[in-house]
BAKENU-614986 format. One line per field, with one value per atom (N, C-alpha, C): residue in one letter; atom name; x, y, z. Coordinates in pm, whole numbers, padded with zeros to 5 digits. Layout:
// residues N
residu A / ...
atome CA / ...
u X / ...
v Y / ...
w Z / ...
***
This chain:
// residues 241
residu M / M / M / N / N / N / E / E / E / R / R / R / Q / Q / Q / D / D / D / V / V / V / V / V / V / L / L / L / G / G / G / L / L / L / A / A / A / K / K / K / W / W / W / V / V / V / L / L / L / R / R / R / G / G / G / L / L / L / A / A / A / V / V / V / L / L / L / S / S / S / L / L / L / L / L / L / G / G / G / V / V / V / V / V / V / A / A / A / G / G / G / V / V / V / L / L / L / G / G / G / A / A / A / S / S / S / G / G / G / T / T / T / M / M / M / S / S / S / L / L / L / Y / Y / Y / D / D / D / R / R / R / H / H / H / V / V / V / P / P / P / R / R / R / P / P / P / V / V / V / P / P / P / E / E / E / L / L / L / A / A / A / Q / Q / Q / R / R / R / L / L / L / W / W / W / P / P / P / Q / Q / Q / S / S / S / G / G / G / D / D / D / M / M / M / P / P / P / T / T / T / S / S / S / L / L / L / V / V / V / K / K / K / V / V / V / R / R / R / P / P / P / A / A / A / H / H / H / W / W / W / D / D / D / D / D / D / T / T / T / N / N / N / D / D / D / E / E / E / F / F / F / N / N / N / G / G / G / V / V / V / A / A / A / A / A / A / Q / Q / Q / D / D / D / G / G / G / E / E / E / M / M / M / P / P / P / A / A / A / G / G / G / A / A / A / A / A / A / Q / Q / Q / F / F / F / R / R / R / D / D / D / V / V / V / G / G / G / T / T / T / A / A / A / V / V / V / V / V / V / G / G / G / G / G / G / A / A / A / G / G / G / E / E / E / M / M / M / V / V / V / F / F / F / Y / Y / Y / D / D / D / P / P / P / G / G / G / L / L / L / P / P / P / R / R / R / R / R / R / V / V / V / V / V / V / W / W / W / L / L / L / I / I / I / A / A / A / I / I / I / A / A / A / V / V / V / V / V / V / P / P / P / V / V / V / G / G / G / L / L / L / A / A / A / W / W / W / L / L / L / W / W / W / W / W / W / T / T / T / L / L / L / S / S / S / R / R / R / I / I / I / V / V / V / L / L / L / S / S / S / A / A / A / R / R / R / T / T / T / G / G / G / D / D / D / P / P / P / F / F / F / S / S / S / Q / Q / Q / R / R / R / N / N / N / A / A / A / R / R / R / R / R / R / L / L / L / A / A / A / I / I / I / A / A / A / G / G / G / V / V / V / V / V / V / I / I / I / V / V / V / L / L / L / G / G / G / P / P / P / P / P / P / L / L / L / A / A / A / L / L / L / L / L / L / F / F / F / Q / Q / Q / Q / Q / Q / L / L / L / V / V / V / L / L / L / R / R / R / W / W / W / M / M / M / L / L / L / A / A / A / N / N / N / S / S / S / T / T / T / A / A / A / A / A / A / G / G / G / K / K / K / A / A / A / D / D / D / I / I / I / W / W / W / F / F / F / R / R / R / W / W / W / E / E / E / S / S / S / L / L / L / P / P / P / L / L / L / W / W / W / T / T / T / L / L / L / G / G / G / V / V / V / G / G / G / L / L / L / A / A / A / M / M / M / L / L / L / V / V / V / L / L / L / A / A / A / A / A / A / V / V / V / W / W / W / R / R / R / R / R / R / G / G / G / V / V / V / A / A / A / M / M / M / R / R / R / E / E / E / D / D / D / L / L / L / E / E / E / G / G / G / L / L / L / V / V / V
atome N / CA / C / N / CA / C / N / CA / C / N / CA / C / N / CA / C / N / CA / C / N / CA / C / N / CA / C / N / CA / C / N / CA / C / N / CA / C / N / CA / C / N / CA / C / N / CA / C / N / CA / C / N / CA / C / N / CA / C / N / CA / C / N / CA / C / N / CA / C / N / CA / C / N / CA / C / N / CA / C / N / CA / C / N / CA / C / N / CA / C / N / CA / C / N / CA / C / N / CA / C / N / CA / C / N / CA / C / N / CA / C / N / CA / C / N / CA / C / N / CA / C / N / CA / C / N / CA / C / N / CA / C / N / CA / C / N / CA / C / N / CA / C / N / CA / C / N / CA / C / N / CA / C / N / CA / C / N / CA / C / N / CA / C / N / CA / C / N / CA / C / N / CA / C / N / CA / C / N / CA / C / N / CA / C / N / CA / C / N / CA / C / N / CA / C / N / CA / C / N / CA / C / N / CA / C / N / CA / C / N / CA / C / N / CA / C / N / CA / C / N / CA / C / N / CA / C / N / CA / C / N / CA / C / N / CA / C / N / CA / C / N / CA / C / N / CA / C / N / CA / C / N / CA / C / N / CA / C / N / CA / C / N / CA / C / N / CA / C / N / CA / C / N / CA / C / N / CA / C / N / CA / C / N / CA / C / N / CA / C / N / CA / C / N / CA / C / N / CA / C / N / CA / C / N / CA / C / N / CA / C / N / CA / C / N / CA / C / N / CA / C / N / CA / C / N / CA / C / N / CA / C / N / CA / C / N / CA / C / N / CA / C / N / CA / C / N / CA / C / N / CA / C / N / CA / C / N / CA / C / N / CA / C / N / CA / C / N / CA / C / N / CA / C / N / CA / C / N / CA / C / N / CA / C / N / CA / C / N / CA / C / N / CA / C / N / CA / C / N / CA / C / N / CA / C / N / CA / C / N / CA / C / N / CA / C / N / CA / C / N / CA / C / N / CA / C / N / CA / C / N / CA / C / N / CA / C / N / CA / C / N / CA / C / N / CA / C / N / CA / C / N / CA / C / N / CA / C / N / CA / C / N / CA / C / N / CA / C / N / CA / C / N / CA / C / N / CA / C / N / CA / C / N / CA / C / N / CA / C / N / CA / C / N / CA / C / N / CA / C / N / CA / C / N / CA / C / N / CA / C / N / CA / C / N / CA / C / N / CA / C / N / CA / C / N / CA / C / N / CA / C / N / CA / C / N / CA / C / N / CA / C / N / CA / C / N / CA / C / N / CA / C / N / CA / C / N / CA / C / N / CA / C / N / CA / C / N / CA / C / N / CA / C / N / CA / C / N / CA / C / N / CA / C / N / CA / C / N / CA / C / N / CA / C / N / CA / C / N / CA / C / N / CA / C / N / CA / C / N / CA / C / N / CA / C / N / CA / C / N / CA / C / N / CA / C / N / CA / C / N / CA / C / N / CA / C / N / CA / C / N / CA / C / N / CA / C / N / CA / C / N / CA / C / N / CA / C / N / CA / C / N / CA / C / N / CA / C / N / CA / C / N / CA / C / N / CA / C / N / CA / C / N / CA / C / N / CA / C / N / CA / C / N / CA / C / N / CA / C / N / CA / C / N / CA / C / N / CA / C / N / CA / C / N / CA / C / N / CA / C / N / CA / C / N / CA / C / N / CA / C / N / CA / C / N / CA / C / N / CA / C / N / CA / C / N / CA / C / N / CA / C / N / CA / C / N / CA / C / N / CA / C / N / CA / C / N / CA / C / N / CA / C / N / CA / C / N / CA / C / N / CA / C / N / CA / C / N / CA / C / N / CA / C / N / CA / C / N / CA / C / N / CA / C / N / CA / C / N / CA / C / N / CA / C / N / CA / C / N / CA / C / N / CA / C / N / CA / C / N / CA / C / N / CA / C / N / CA / C / N / CA / C
u 04739 / 04736 / 04855 / 04942 / 05074 / 05045 / 05142 / 05117 / 05074 / 05161 / 05099 / 04936 / 04901 / 04750 / 04661 / 04725 / 04624 / 04636 / 04735 / 04731 / 04666 / 04662 / 04588 / 04411 / 04388 / 04264 / 04208 / 04326 / 04276 / 04236 / 04335 / 04314 / 04138 / 04145 / 04008 / 03896 / 03921 / 03812 / 03766 / 03878 / 03865 / 03836 / 03844 / 03834 / 03678 / 03636 / 03493 / 03386 / 03460 / 03390 / 03382 / 03482 / 03503 / 03426 / 03352 / 03255 / 03161 / 03120 / 02983 / 02967 / 03071 / 03064 / 03037 / 03113 / 03109 / 02946 / 02903 / 02775 / 02700 / 02677 / 02606 / 02600 / 02769 / 02751 / 02725 / 02689 / 02639 / 02517 / 02433 / 02279 / 02246 / 02368 / 02353 / 02371 / 02440 / 02493 / 02393 / 02316 / 02223 / 02110 / 02073 / 01943 / 01971 / 02127 / 02142 / 02213 / 02246 / 02306 / 02151 / 02240 / 02157 / 02010 / 02057 / 01937 / 01854 / 01922 / 01842 / 01738 / 01792 / 01711 / 01582 / 01636 / 01551 / 01410 / 01451 / 01317 / 01233 / 01288 / 01223 / 01102 / 01121 / 01049 / 00886 / 00797 / 00686 / 00638 / 00525 / 00450 / 00433 / 00384 / 00355 / 00494 / 00583 / 00691 / 00673 / 00696 / 00714 / 00765 / 00774 / 00828 / 00861 / 00965 / 00986 / 00936 / 00933 / 00900 / 01005 / 00994 / 01048 / 01223 / 01211 / 01346 / 01439 / 01365 / 01461 / 01493 / 01371 / 01433 / 01544 / 01556 / 01675 / 01785 / 01791 / 01918 / 01970 / 01850 / 01920 / 01913 / 01860 / 01855 / 01872 / 01991 / 02017 / 01961 / 01935 / 01882 / 01987 / 01959 / 02058 / 01973 / 02069 / 02003 / 01946 / 01943 / 01877 / 01708 / 01719 / 01559 / 01482 / 01336 / 01223 / 01237 / 01297 / 01257 / 01235 / 01197 / 01141 / 01140 / 01137 / 01104 / 00974 / 00915 / 00750 / 00726 / 00586 / 00541 / 00430 / 00418 / 00301 / 00198 / 00082 / -00051 / -00061 / -00115 / -00133 / -00220 / -00332 / -00410 / -00316 / -00230 / -00152 / -00001 / -00003 / 00108 / 00130 / 00023 / 00040 / 00011 / 00019 / 00014 / 00140 / 00153 / 00243 / 00299 / 00456 / 00514 / 00432 / 00375 / 00291 / 00177 / 00094 / -00016 / 00000 / 00090 / 00136 / 00208 / 00265 / 00324 / 00255 / 00169 / 00091 / 00160 / 00268 / 00349 / 00385 / 00289 / 00261 / 00311 / 00346 / 00331 / 00225 / 00222 / 00107 / 00119 / 00112 / 00180 / 00341 / 00424 / 00561 / 00581 / 00482 / 00510 / 00473 / 00518 / 00506 / 00371 / 00265 / 00163 / 00200 / 00097 / 00127 / 00152 / 00205 / 00220 / 00304 / 00387 / 00412 / 00522 / 00496 / 00602 / 00625 / 00742 / 00785 / 00814 / 00781 / 00825 / 00913 / 01048 / 01122 / 01125 / 01172 / 01207 / 01340 / 01367 / 01501 / 01559 / 01459 / 01526 / 01487 / 01412 / 01408 / 01352 / 01391 / 01359 / 01235 / 01111 / 01012 / 00868 / 00812 / 00678 / 00596 / 00564 / 00495 / 00576 / 00538 / 00612 / 00683 / 00800 / 00877 / 00973 / 01002 / 01088 / 01093 / 01153 / 01191 / 01057 / 01015 / 00923 / 01020 / 01023 / 01099 / 00987 / 00957 / 00866 / 00910 / 00889 / 00961 / 00838 / 00749 / 00675 / 00583 / 00591 / 00547 / 00447 / 00469 / 00407 / 00503 / 00523 / 00597 / 00600 / 00465 / 00480 / 00523 / 00503 / 00626 / 00735 / 00796 / 00940 / 00991 / 00967 / 01002 / 01031 / 00920 / 00914 / 01004 / 01035 / 01110 / 01276 / 01311 / 01410 / 01435 / 01358 / 01347 / 01364 / 01321 / 01311 / 01465 / 01542 / 01676 / 01767 / 01743 / 01850 / 01824 / 01722 / 01712 / 01847 / 01906 / 02030 / 02159 / 02161 / 02323 / 02324 / 02182 / 02144 / 02185 / 02130 / 02177 / 02299 / 02366 / 02538 / 02589 / 02559 / 02630 / 02602 / 02511 / 02440 / 02538 / 02561 / 02625 / 02772 / 02844 / 02996 / 03011 / 02904 / 02931 / 02935 / 02817 / 02817 / 02931 / 02988 / 03115 / 03244 / 03212 / 03356 / 03322 / 03200 / 03181 / 03245 / 03217 / 03274 / 03422 / 03481 / 03617 / 03705 / 03595 / 03647 / 03621 / 03550 / 03551 / 03651 / 03713 / 03842 / 03913 / 03935 / 04082 / 04076 / 03945 / 03928 / 03895 / 03845 / 03780 / 03829 / 03671 / 03636 / 03545 / 03584 / 03489 / 03369 / 03438 / 03353 / 03240 / 03114 / 03025 / 02855 / 02795 / 02644 / 02625 / 02656 / 02648 / 02666 / 02840 / 02814 / 02776 / 02702 / 02639 / 02495 / 02469 / 02316 / 02360 / 02461 / 02500 / 02513 / 02602 / 02613 / 02424 / 02370 / 02237 / 02177 / 02151 / 02094 / 02128 / 02285 / 02339 / 02313 / 02292 / 02282 / 02124 / 02028 / 01899 / 01865 / 01969 / 01954 / 01973 / 02114 / 02160 / 02086 / 02022 / 01911 / 01783 / 01704 / 01597 / 01600 / 01689 / 01730 / 01679 / 01785 / 01781 / 01653 / 01608 / 01419 / 01350 / 01379 / 01267 / 01248 / 01408 / 01450 / 01358 / 01366 / 01352 / 01191 / 01126 / 00985 / 00972 / 01001 / 00960 / 00993 / 01097 / 01107 / 00975 / 00971 / 00876 / 00719 / 00688 / 00570 / 00551 / 00646 / 00685 / 00646 / 00747 / 00686 / 00570 / 00507 / 00372 / 00265 / 00311 / 00223 / 00226 / 00365 / 00384 / 00296 / 00336 / 00243 / 00122 / 00043 / -00093 / -00129 / -00026 / -00077 / -00001 / 00008 / 00088 / -00008 / 00047 / 00000 / -00011 / 00070 / 00081 / -00019 / -00088 / -00170 / -00278 / -00266 / -00345 / -00320 / -00199 / -00132 / -00032 / 00043 / 00187 / 00148 / 00236 / 00250 / 00402 / 00438 / 00573 / 00607 / 00733 / 00766 / 00904 / 00885 / 00988 / 01064 / 01198 / 01267 / 01307 / 01264 / 01291 / 01459 / 01497 / 01626 / 01727 / 01665 / 01735 / 01785 / 01704 / 01747 / 01901 / 01949 / 02072 / 02080 / 02145 / 02120 / 02261 / 02346 / 02490 / 02444 / 02368 / 02366 / 02271 / 02222 / 02116 / 02216 / 02324 / 02442 / 02514 / 02589 / 02656 / 02574 / 02421 / 02326 / 02327 / 02340 / 02310 / 02427 / 02554 / 02686 / 02670 / 02621 / 02659 / 02555 / 02477 / 02349 / 02440 / 02482 / 02560 / 02632 / 02752 / 02817 / 02792 / 02673 / 02641 / 02570 / 02526 / 02459 / 02621 / 02748 / 02821 / 02923 / 02887 / 02945 / 02910 / 02733 / 02631 / 02710 / 02691 / 02718 / 02859 / 02964 / 03088 / 03095 / 03017 / 02995 / 02922 / 02860 / 02776 / 02860 / 02946 / 03018 / 03110 / 03189 / 03309 / 03234 / 03084 / 03069 / 03020 / 02980 / 02979 / 03114 / 03221 / 03323 / 03373 / 03363 / 03403 / 03350 / 03217 / 03108 / 03171 / 03205 / 03235 / 03428 / 03487 / 03631 / 03576
v 11720 / 11601 / 11598 / 11518 / 11486 / 11406 / 11420 / 11356 / 11234 / 11159 / 11021 / 10987 / 11056 / 11027 / 11120 / 11190 / 11247 / 11182 / 11106 / 11006 / 10882 / 10838 / 10716 / 10756 / 10899 / 10917 / 10930 / 10972 / 10991 / 10884 / 10792 / 10645 / 10577 / 10589 / 10542 / 10604 / 10719 / 10813 / 10727 / 10719 / 10700 / 10556 / 10491 / 10334 / 10320 / 10410 / 10348 / 10434 / 10543 / 10579 / 10515 / 10423 / 10338 / 10183 / 10183 / 10083 / 10108 / 10258 / 10301 / 10313 / 10317 / 10313 / 10210 / 10058 / 09969 / 09908 / 09930 / 09895 / 09939 / 10067 / 10118 / 10060 / 10023 / 09954 / 09798 / 09717 / 09623 / 09626 / 09721 / 09741 / 09745 / 09850 / 09905 / 09733 / 09654 / 09538 / 09436 / 09447 / 09321 / 09351 / 09485 / 09572 / 09534 / 09581 / 09577 / 09431 / 09364 / 09235 / 09119 / 09007 / 08944 / 08888 / 08873 / 08771 / 08932 / 09051 / 09148 / 09188 / 09221 / 09250 / 09142 / 09031 / 08903 / 08942 / 08984 / 09042 / 09124 / 09226 / 09344 / 09306 / 09152 / 09123 / 09134 / 09190 / 09168 / 09033 / 08980 / 08863 / 08821 / 08926 / 08869 / 08856 / 08847 / 08790 / 08625 / 08587 / 08427 / 08365 / 08234 / 08176 / 08024 / 07964 / 07857 / 07753 / 07593 / 07514 / 07526 / 07463 / 07465 / 07429 / 07297 / 07235 / 07358 / 07398 / 07470 / 07619 / 07644 / 07804 / 07741 / 07615 / 07646 / 07625 / 07578 / 07585 / 07727 / 07790 / 07916 / 08021 / 07998 / 08101 / 08051 / 07994 / 07919 / 07991 / 07954 / 07998 / 08085 / 08196 / 08295 / 08328 / 08386 / 08436 / 08566 / 08651 / 08753 / 08695 / 08556 / 08511 / 08538 / 08555 / 08563 / 08444 / 08373 / 08263 / 08222 / 08138 / 08153 / 07999 / 07993 / 07836 / 07835 / 07737 / 07752 / 07591 / 07593 / 07459 / 07441 / 07307 / 07290 / 07249 / 07318 / 07292 / 07123 / 07060 / 06902 / 06833 / 06932 / 06850 / 06836 / 06894 / 06902 / 06820 / 06747 / 06676 / 06569 / 06492 / 06407 / 06438 / 06574 / 06649 / 06603 / 06559 / 06544 / 06712 / 06676 / 06831 / 06895 / 06840 / 06916 / 06972 / 06872 / 06935 / 07037 / 07008 / 07138 / 07260 / 07257 / 07388 / 07429 / 07385 / 07438 / 07495 / 07441 / 07494 / 07425 / 07354 / 07274 / 07340 / 07305 / 07399 / 07410 / 07540 / 07614 / 07656 / 07582 / 07618 / 07656 / 07566 / 07616 / 07743 / 07812 / 07887 / 07852 / 07918 / 07908 / 07989 / 07947 / 08056 / 08187 / 08257 / 08399 / 08358 / 08410 / 08364 / 08199 / 08186 / 08055 / 08032 / 07936 / 07909 / 07770 / 07723 / 07603 / 07564 / 07448 / 07408 / 07291 / 07260 / 07206 / 07170 / 07016 / 06990 / 06967 / 07052 / 07052 / 06971 / 06874 / 06771 / 06782 / 06897 / 06969 / 06861 / 06839 / 06759 / 06795 / 06823 / 06894 / 06785 / 06772 / 06710 / 06760 / 06682 / 06772 / 06814 / 06856 / 06881 / 07024 / 07052 / 07188 / 07188 / 07303 / 07313 / 07474 / 07453 / 07603 / 07630 / 07743 / 07822 / 07924 / 07868 / 07972 / 08045 / 08163 / 08268 / 08280 / 08233 / 08232 / 08400 / 08366 / 08493 / 08525 / 08630 / 08709 / 08807 / 08887 / 09003 / 09123 / 09221 / 09322 / 09388 / 09442 / 09500 / 09444 / 09322 / 09235 / 09265 / 09201 / 09217 / 09346 / 09450 / 09589 / 09624 / 09555 / 09562 / 09511 / 09380 / 09263 / 09328 / 09393 / 09436 / 09550 / 09632 / 09721 / 09686 / 09557 / 09496 / 09447 / 09395 / 09331 / 09453 / 09579 / 09674 / 09751 / 09743 / 09816 / 09787 / 09674 / 09632 / 09711 / 09683 / 09757 / 09894 / 09933 / 10104 / 10137 / 10066 / 10134 / 10083 / 09980 / 09959 / 10108 / 10136 / 10253 / 10397 / 10410 / 10555 / 10498 / 10390 / 10351 / 10404 / 10348 / 10383 / 10517 / 10581 / 10760 / 10805 / 10738 / 10820 / 10827 / 10689 / 10637 / 10757 / 10801 / 10860 / 10989 / 11067 / 11206 / 11226 / 11119 / 11103 / 11138 / 11046 / 11033 / 11182 / 11214 / 11358 / 11455 / 11467 / 11573 / 11541 / 11431 / 11435 / 11498 / 11499 / 11527 / 11714 / 11739 / 11889 / 11938 / 11897 / 11985 / 11914 / 11942 / 11855 / 11726 / 11612 / 11502 / 11489 / 11558 / 11537 / 11661 / 11611 / 11687 / 11636 / 11694 / 11662 / 11613 / 11682 / 11633 / 11495 / 11438 / 11317 / 11223 / 11293 / 11181 / 11152 / 11257 / 11214 / 11121 / 11148 / 11013 / 10911 / 10880 / 10745 / 10686 / 10815 / 10712 / 10653 / 10744 / 10732 / 10582 / 10576 / 10460 / 10367 / 10361 / 10239 / 10194 / 10285 / 10279 / 10196 / 10247 / 10189 / 10031 / 10025 / 09851 / 09786 / 09843 / 09719 / 09722 / 09830 / 09789 / 09764 / 09782 / 09757 / 09650 / 09533 / 09377 / 09334 / 09368 / 09272 / 09368 / 09477 / 09551 / 09517 / 09519 / 09461 / 09334 / 09210 / 09100 / 09084 / 09160 / 09179 / 09213 / 09324 / 09384 / 09256 / 09190 / 09093 / 08975 / 08956 / 08877 / 08894 / 08999 / 09087 / 09077 / 09105 / 09085 / 08941 / 08846 / 08680 / 08659 / 08696 / 08652 / 08698 / 08833 / 08899 / 08824 / 08748 / 08675 / 08523 / 08504 / 08349 / 08363 / 08452 / 08489 / 08490 / 08552 / 08566 / 08465 / 08351 / 08253 / 08135 / 08033 / 07912 / 07817 / 07890 / 07790 / 07825 / 07934 / 07996 / 07882 / 07896 / 07830 / 07711 / 07666 / 07545 / 07515 / 07612 / 07654 / 07786 / 07784 / 07916 / 07944 / 08077 / 08092 / 08098 / 08014 / 07995 / 08046 / 08118 / 08237 / 08207 / 08149 / 08106 / 08188 / 08227 / 08300 / 08328 / 08226 / 08207 / 08274 / 08262 / 08385 / 08521 / 08560 / 08712 / 08711 / 08783 / 08837 / 08888 / 08814 / 08871 / 08980 / 08949 / 08994 / 09202 / 09201 / 09332 / 09395 / 09318 / 09386 / 09442 / 09337 / 09363 / 09511 / 09497 / 09609 / 09733 / 09745 / 09835 / 09906 / 09822 / 09844 / 09916 / 09863 / 09909 / 10039 / 10079 / 10189 / 10267 / 10288 / 10351 / 10363 / 10295 / 10312 / 10429 / 10396 / 10478 / 10652 / 10671 / 10743 / 10822 / 10758 / 10815 / 10893 / 10788 / 10848 / 10982 / 10949 / 11070 / 11208 / 11179 / 11291 / 11360 / 11268 / 11277 / 11352 / 11313 / 11385 / 11496 / 11528 / 11669 / 11756 / 11710 / 11793 / 11868 / 11756 / 11769 / 11864 / 11845 / 11940 / 12088 / 12090 / 12253 / 12292 / 12235 / 12256 / 12338 / 12232 / 12281 / 12396 / 12396 / 12539 / 12685 / 12641 / 12760 / 12816 / 12715 / 12748 / 12844 / 12779 / 12862 / 12987
w 01731 / 01662 / 01580 / 01590 / 01526 / 01396 / 01299 / 01157 / 01139 / 01229 / 01213 / 01268 / 01322 / 01393 / 01268 / 01192 / 01086 / 00969 / 00958 / 00857 / 00875 / 00974 / 01002 / 01033 / 01088 / 01060 / 00913 / 00869 / 00695 / 00644 / 00655 / 00601 / 00619 / 00759 / 00802 / 00757 / 00728 / 00665 / 00532 / 00438 / 00294 / 00301 / 00400 / 00406 / 00430 / 00490 / 00556 / 00425 / 00384 / 00257 / 00161 / 00119 / 00032 / 00034 / 00161 / 00210 / 00163 / 00213 / 00170 / -00006 / -00069 / -00206 / -00282 / -00220 / -00250 / -00213 / -00063 / -00077 / -00159 / -00194 / -00322 / -00455 / -00465 / -00555 / -00585 / -00487 / -00463 / -00496 / -00455 / -00488 / -00668 / -00711 / -00880 / -00919 / -00882 / -00927 / -00967 / -00817 / -00801 / -00892 / -00922 / -01000 / -01152 / -01180 / -01318 / -01375 / -01262 / -01332 / -01395 / -01418 / -01495 / -01426 / -01257 / -01180 / -01139 / -01158 / -01107 / -01230 / -01368 / -01460 / -01504 / -01485 / -01486 / -01398 / -01253 / -01189 / -01211 / -01336 / -01360 / -01508 / -01538 / -01692 / -01619 / -01741 / -01713 / -01718 / -01654 / -01645 / -01774 / -01866 / -01988 / -02104 / -02041 / -02132 / -02121 / -02258 / -02270 / -02168 / -02115 / -02047 / -02086 / -02085 / -02097 / -01994 / -02019 / -01875 / -01812 / -01680 / -01559 / -01613 / -01680 / -01728 / -01815 / -01891 / -01960 / -01928 / -01822 / -01749 / -01642 / -01581 / -01508 / -01568 / -01699 / -01769 / -01838 / -01908 / -01928 / -01842 / -01690 / -01594 / -01492 / -01464 / -01312 / -01199 / -01077 / -00996 / -00883 / -00828 / -00766 / -00684 / -00563 / -00464 / -00462 / -00600 / -00589 / -00664 / -00698 / -00758 / -00595 / -00625 / -00525 / -00455 / -00361 / -00283 / -00159 / -00100 / 00062 / 00110 / 00203 / 00275 / 00301 / 00280 / 00301 / 00326 / 00440 / 00484 / 00381 / 00344 / 00252 / 00365 / 00304 / 00414 / 00377 / 00501 / 00499 / 00381 / 00340 / 00230 / 00103 / 00114 / -00019 / 00006 / 00085 / 00097 / 00000 / -00051 / -00123 / -00292 / -00308 / -00414 / -00540 / -00623 / -00726 / -00772 / -00801 / -00807 / -00896 / -01033 / -01137 / -01065 / -00997 / -00933 / -00832 / -00760 / -00656 / -00698 / -00814 / -00865 / -00925 / -01049 / -01110 / -01222 / -01246 / -01392 / -01492 / -01529 / -01649 / -01759 / -01876 / -01998 / -02046 / -02086 / -02172 / -02281 / -02393 / -02504 / -02525 / -02452 / -02446 / -02306 / -02258 / -02184 / -02043 / -01942 / -01785 / -01751 / -01681 / -01680 / -01605 / -01563 / -01482 / -01328 / -01256 / -01107 / -01096 / -01237 / -01172 / -01060 / -00980 / -00887 / -00837 / -00811 / -00829 / -00672 / -00606 / -00510 / -00499 / -00427 / -00404 / -00261 / -00272 / -00140 / -00138 / 00008 / 00067 / 00133 / 00203 / 00276 / 00422 / 00421 / 00574 / 00691 / 00799 / 00877 / 00966 / 00915 / 00953 / 00950 / 01045 / 01013 / 00932 / 00807 / 00664 / 00609 / 00463 / 00356 / 00382 / 00354 / 00368 / 00284 / 00232 / 00124 / 00081 / -00047 / -00074 / -00213 / -00218 / -00305 / -00402 / -00500 / -00638 / -00689 / -00685 / -00740 / -00890 / -01023 / -01114 / -01166 / -01162 / -01206 / -01150 / -01045 / -00921 / -00983 / -01082 / -01175 / -01162 / -01233 / -01266 / -01122 / -01014 / -00900 / -00816 / -00802 / -00690 / -00712 / -00839 / -00861 / -00838 / -00837 / -00818 / -00646 / -00634 / -00472 / -00389 / -00459 / -00398 / -00410 / -00559 / -00560 / -00418 / -00430 / -00286 / -00182 / -00141 / -00031 / 00001 / -00114 / -00103 / -00095 / -00171 / -00133 / -00041 / 00070 / 00214 / 00281 / 00267 / 00367 / 00335 / 00176 / 00157 / 00143 / 00116 / 00139 / 00277 / 00372 / 00547 / 00561 / 00520 / 00536 / 00474 / 00343 / 00317 / 00382 / 00430 / 00520 / 00632 / 00687 / 00818 / 00821 / 00722 / 00675 / 00667 / 00573 / 00549 / 00671 / 00778 / 00909 / 01006 / 00994 / 01068 / 01027 / 00873 / 00825 / 00872 / 00875 / 00925 / 01067 / 01141 / 01243 / 01280 / 01212 / 01189 / 01141 / 01035 / 00979 / 01079 / 01137 / 01269 / 01335 / 01386 / 01443 / 01416 / 01246 / 01194 / 01165 / 01163 / 01108 / 01221 / 01333 / 01468 / 01608 / 01659 / 01827 / 01764 / 01804 / 01785 / 01859 / 01993 / 02126 / 02122 / 02009 / 02005 / 01996 / 02042 / 02056 / 01913 / 01816 / 01682 / 01653 / 01714 / 01674 / 01764 / 01887 / 01997 / 01911 / 01853 / 01775 / 01653 / 01591 / 01486 / 01571 / 01656 / 01698 / 01788 / 01833 / 01868 / 01743 / 01623 / 01539 / 01472 / 01452 / 01380 / 01480 / 01609 / 01699 / 01716 / 01703 / 01654 / 01512 / 01411 / 01294 / 01295 / 01366 / 01384 / 01436 / 01558 / 01648 / 01559 / 01495 / 01411 / 01275 / 01208 / 01068 / 01031 / 01080 / 01032 / 01050 / 01168 / 01169 / 01093 / 01082 / 00965 / 00865 / 00794 / 00658 / 00652 / 00755 / 00733 / 00726 / 00805 / 00774 / 00687 / 00612 / 00477 / 00367 / 00381 / 00264 / 00323 / 00427 / 00440 / 00387 / 00426 / 00367 / 00193 / 00147 / -00021 / -00060 / 00003 / -00028 / -00005 / 00108 / 00156 / 00034 / -00004 / -00130 / -00238 / -00308 / -00391 / -00400 / -00299 / -00272 / -00279 / -00207 / -00245 / -00386 / -00474 / -00629 / -00728 / -00646 / -00742 / -00739 / -00835 / -00869 / -00744 / -00662 / -00503 / -00422 / -00404 / -00359 / -00272 / -00141 / -00062 / -00054 / -00093 / -00090 / 00017 / 00031 / 00134 / 00205 / 00316 / 00386 / 00386 / 00413 / 00424 / 00569 / 00553 / 00696 / 00727 / 00826 / 00856 / 01001 / 01000 / 01093 / 01178 / 01323 / 01377 / 01431 / 01426 / 01451 / 01359 / 01255 / 01132 / 01184 / 01251 / 01269 / 01338 / 01334 / 01353 / 01492 / 01589 / 01712 / 01760 / 01668 / 01685 / 01684 / 01560 / 01560 / 01688 / 01730 / 01853 / 01951 / 01977 / 02052 / 01989 / 01887 / 01837 / 01862 / 01813 / 01831 / 01999 / 02065 / 02197 / 02263 / 02207 / 02250 / 02206 / 02073 / 02025 / 02076 / 02124 / 02196 / 02340 / 02414 / 02530 / 02496 / 02380 / 02364 / 02361 / 02245 / 02241 / 02385 / 02462 / 02581 / 02661 / 02682 / 02740 / 02656 / 02521 / 02465 / 02471 / 02507 / 02532 / 02675 / 02759 / 02905 / 02896 / 02830 / 02848 / 02791 / 02674 / 02581 / 02713 / 02761 / 02886 / 02987 / 03027 / 03168 / 03115 / 03024 / 02977 / 02955 / 02858 / 02870 / 02998 / 03070 / 03216 / 03274 / 03260 / 03315 / 03270 / 03108 / 03036 / 03107 / 03122 / 03180 / 03290 / 03411 / 03524 / 03514 / 03433 / 03373 / 03321
***
């Protein structure tokens, strides 16, 4: 290996490891940031009425939210009746959830449900659910950096690297659907324990599944199989010599 190739591989290794660190920092920022720490509040912490809550705590991507479909029996409910978040001595009730119509072109009521107060256990599990993807990305970047490192320090064409590629392919294929399923289960748990329980259902849109990860994962599995076959053929040839 010449010096130029060594520099390129070294740069690639550190870029991949930098991406791994950034992914983990994203998890930490989400948990320790304003929206993340808010998700750890206990349900007994006094809550202001929705208008004040929206001014003090603007909506963010880290708050538990979900698309829902309102059940037909509750299509004509007023917002206060549907949400069940009327002020009680200046506080929001335990399990407070707010429905917002987002103008979705669907027969019947459809919109977004914001879970202001799902309870501490559900908040903690929700943080775990949203952290799964960046943690998986961190592992993927680190694994690829180890493959690059093996090219710098020795022979990259090994059964170990073939296994790494195969495991990475499986994670890319199954990881996103399983992460979305985990989040959906947590959201259904929140809804069942909220003020909107029995009035709406979580609406999961299958088209939201990322198909590109399926293609990338399958391509990596094919590469791993070819890699493994190439290693086996070289070992057989070396045995003959």
